[in-house]
N, C-alpha and C positions, 0 to 999 in steps of 0.2 A: 504494500500500500504506500509506503514511504517513497519507494522508487517511482511509482506512478505519479505521485504528487510532484516530485522533483522534475520528472520529465515534462509534466504539464506546465510547470512554471518556466522551464527553459524554453519550451516551445512558444509560450506566450510572450516571453521576452524577445525571442527571435522575430516573431511576427510584428511586435511593436516597433523594434528597431528598423525592420524593413519598411513598414508604413511611414515611419518618421523620415527615413532617408529618401523615400519616394516623394513625400510632401516637400522636403527641402529642395529637391532637384526640380520640382515643378514651379518653384517661385520664379517670378520674372526677374530678369537681370537688372541690377541697378545701373545708374549712369556710369559708375566707375568700374564696372566689371570688365575684365580683360576679354577680348575677342580671341578667336582661334589664331589670328595673325599676330597677336601680342599687343595690339594697340588698344587704347581705352575707348570703349563705346560711349557715344553721347546720344542724347535724344535727337530725333530727326527735326524736332521743332527748334533746335538751337543751331541748325546748319544755316550759315549766312546765305541769303538769296540776293544776288545783285539786282538792281533795278532794271526793268526792261526799257529798251529804247522806245520812243513814241511811235505808235502805229498810225501812219498817215497814208492810206491807200489812195491811188489816183482815181479820179472820176472816170468811169468807163465811157468810151466813145460810142455813140449810137449810130449805126449804119443800117440803112434800109435798102434792101436789094430791089431789083426791078420786079420780082415776083411777089413783093410784099413782105418777105421774110425780114424781120428786124434782128440785127446782130448787135450785141453789146460787147465791144472789144476792150479787153483789159490786158495791157501788156505788162509783163514782168520778166526782166532780163536776167534774173538770178540763176536760172537753170535753162539749158538749151532744150526746152520741152514745148511742144504745141499741144494744147488740150482744148477740146470743145465739147459742149453739151447743148443739145437741142431739146426744146420743150414745145410740144404741140398741144394746143387747146383741143381737147377731144378725149377719146377713149371711153371706157365704160361709165365714167361719170356723166357723160353727155347722152348715153343711150337711153331710150324710153324703157319703162318698166316692162312693157309687153314684149320687148325684144332683148331682155337681159341675157348676156352671154354672147351676143352676136359679134361684138367687137373682138372678143378673144378668139372666136372661131375664125373670123376674117383674118386676124393677124397670123394665126397658125397656118392657115391655108395659103395665104399670100407668100409666106416664107418658104413653104414646102412645095406648093403647087405652081407658083410662078404667076406671071401675068401674060398678056397677049404677046408681048415682045421679048420677055426674058423667062428662062426656066427658073425653078426654085433654087438650083445650085448657083446659077448666075447671080440671082438676087442675093444669096448668102455671101458670095464672094464680093459683090459690090458693097453690101452693107457692112461687112466686116472690115 
């Protein structure tokens, strides 16, 4: 009986020490805790942030083509890139409720089936 009591106490002490060590390891690091690289960690809120330079974008130039398409040209010579986006008023937002889904079907068929003058593959090559 005495040996069983001693074994129970030893096992309890071992479990307590394990739980205590686990709890201490789970504590968050303080500001002066060393990192794996050996340097002292600081709070990210104390990292100095330099002021940003003022943002002054150019006013875009409005160009209207002969077919009525309006282009807003915004030049930026920092990178040798040409990028364009076209937005057309229309799509499923403009289709009547009784013809819901017709625009999506039209777009799929136009790209895969083609038109009177171009096949679907030619349209894909042209549009890509």
